[in-house]
VMD Tcl script that draws the C-alpha trace (Angstrom):
set ca {
  {6.16 1.95 -0.89}
  {7.38 -0.53 -3.36}
  {10.91 -1.93 -3.54}
  {11.49 -0.19 -6.80}
  {10.71 3.19 -5.29}
  {13.09 2.60 -2.46}
  {15.94 1.39 -4.86}
  {15.39 4.54 -6.94}
  {15.38 6.78 -3.84}
  {18.70 5.31 -2.61}
  {20.37 5.11 -6.03}
  {21.52 8.82 -5.98}
  {23.00 8.57 -2.66}
  {24.91 5.33 -3.58}
  {26.22 7.16 -6.57}
  {27.25 9.93 -4.38}
  {29.00 7.60 -2.04}
  {30.82 6.05 -5.10}
  {32.50 9.45 -5.81}
  {34.64 8.73 -2.82}
  {36.34 5.95 -4.66}
  {39.56 6.73 -6.61}
  {39.27 8.55 -9.89}
  {39.13 6.31 -12.94}
  {37.58 3.44 -10.92}
  {35.30 1.49 -13.12}
  {32.75 1.01 -10.12}
  {32.59 4.82 -9.64}
  {32.01 5.41 -13.26}
  {29.48 2.78 -13.82}
  {27.48 3.73 -10.75}
  {27.38 7.36 -11.50}
  {26.53 6.91 -15.27}
  {23.83 4.42 -14.49}
  {22.21 6.93 -12.01}
  {22.43 9.83 -14.26}
  {21.06 7.90 -17.22}
  {18.12 6.09 -15.49}
  {17.10 7.17 -12.05}
  {15.87 10.70 -12.22}
  {13.82 10.01 -15.22}
  {12.44 6.81 -13.66}
  {11.46 8.77 -10.58}
  {9.62 11.27 -12.67}
  {7.78 8.61 -14.77}
  {6.91 6.65 -11.52}
  {5.55 9.94 -10.08}
  {3.50 10.56 -13.16}
  {2.07 7.03 -13.58}
  {1.88 5.97 -9.91}
  {3.33 2.66 -10.56}
  {6.08 0.99 -12.47}
  {5.71 -1.20 -15.50}
  {3.58 -4.22 -14.75}
  {3.83 -7.66 -16.16}
  {0.40 -7.56 -17.87}
  {1.43 -4.32 -19.65}
  {3.71 -6.21 -21.88}
  {7.15 -5.67 -23.25}
  {6.13 -2.54 -25.30}
  {5.03 -0.62 -22.22}
  {8.23 -1.58 -20.36}
  {10.41 -0.43 -23.42}
  {8.48 2.74 -23.53}
  {8.94 3.49 -19.91}
  {12.78 2.77 -20.22}
  {13.04 5.10 -23.19}
  {11.11 7.83 -21.49}
  {13.04 7.39 -18.21}
  {16.27 7.85 -20.14}
  {15.19 10.94 -21.95}
  {13.72 12.59 -18.84}
  {16.96 11.66 -16.92}
  {19.17 13.41 -19.53}
  {16.80 16.39 -19.57}
  {16.76 16.70 -15.66}
  {20.52 16.30 -15.51}
  {21.02 19.10 -18.07}
  {18.58 21.41 -16.35}
  {20.32 20.81 -12.99}
  {23.76 21.36 -14.55}
  {22.70 24.50 -16.26}
  {21.13 25.98 -13.14}
  {24.34 25.35 -11.23}
  {26.43 26.92 -14.05}
  {24.17 30.05 -13.98}
  {24.45 30.50 -10.32}
  {28.22 29.69 -10.50}
  {28.28 26.74 -8.15}
  {28.66 23.91 -10.63}
  {30.78 21.01 -9.60}
  {30.06 17.27 -10.30}
  {29.48 16.50 -6.75}
  {27.01 19.29 -6.31}
  {25.16 18.15 -9.32}
  {24.94 14.64 -7.93}
  {23.68 16.06 -4.59}
  {21.05 18.04 -6.35}
  {19.78 15.14 -8.52}
  {19.84 12.67 -5.64}
  {17.81 14.92 -3.54}
  {15.43 15.61 -6.47}
  {15.02 11.91 -7.18}
  {14.43 10.97 -3.54}
  {11.83 13.66 -3.23}
  {10.04 12.71 -6.45}
  {9.81 9.05 -5.30}
  {9.28 9.43 -1.55}
  {6.95 12.45 -1.22}
  {3.40 11.27 -1.33}
  {1.21 12.45 -4.16}
  {-1.01 15.24 -2.97}
  {-3.53 15.47 -5.80}
  {-6.88 16.93 -5.00}
  {-9.85 14.40 -5.42}
  {-11.74 14.73 -8.60}
  {-14.37 17.31 -8.68}
  {-17.85 16.10 -9.08}
  {-20.84 17.90 -10.25}
  {-22.96 19.02 -7.34}
  {-26.38 17.55 -7.04}
  {-28.14 20.92 -7.29}
  {-26.55 21.34 -10.74}
  {-27.88 18.04 -12.04}
  {-31.43 19.16 -10.88}
  {-31.02 22.68 -12.09}
  {-33.39 24.17 -14.84}
  {-32.09 23.88 -18.37}
  {-33.45 25.64 -21.41}
  {-35.76 23.42 -23.63}
  {-33.12 23.14 -26.25}
  {-30.93 21.29 -23.88}
  {-33.58 18.55 -23.19}
  {-33.47 15.48 -25.27}
  {-36.36 14.90 -27.65}
  {-38.22 11.58 -27.04}
  {-37.97 9.10 -29.90}
  {-40.39 9.44 -32.88}
  {-43.87 8.07 -32.11}
  {-43.63 8.65 -28.34}
  {-44.23 12.40 -28.39}
  {-47.80 13.74 -28.21}
}
mol new
graphics top color blue
foreach p $ca { graphics top sphere $p radius 0.5 }
foreach p [lrange $ca 0 end-1] q [lrange $ca 1 end] { graphics top cylinder $p $q radius 0.2 }
display resetview
């Protein structure tokens, strides 16, 4: 686990703790808005790419990941809010709890992809119709 993954996983819970601050507090607003605009999308993009932006990728790759993370964060926030509205349980704290849990799960749960499927050896040796065989270069056929 990289430090970035741990920071993203804990960011939602920090934003949830910040809701205990008095209403109108700049720290509460900044923490919550920063989490909602960046962290769920960053968790999703880290899940998809397997790593964060690297120095050798350049500034363009970093900017692309930031923009993608922002767009995915807004989309996930909207989906969670809509789901809570449909069920009739919406509140800002419940939405933050759901997004914090989703963000932590996306970052901390290991990737369980199956290994790539390889062609079995018997298929490589199997009979193929003559049209499937390559013709030898001109001058070498008899």
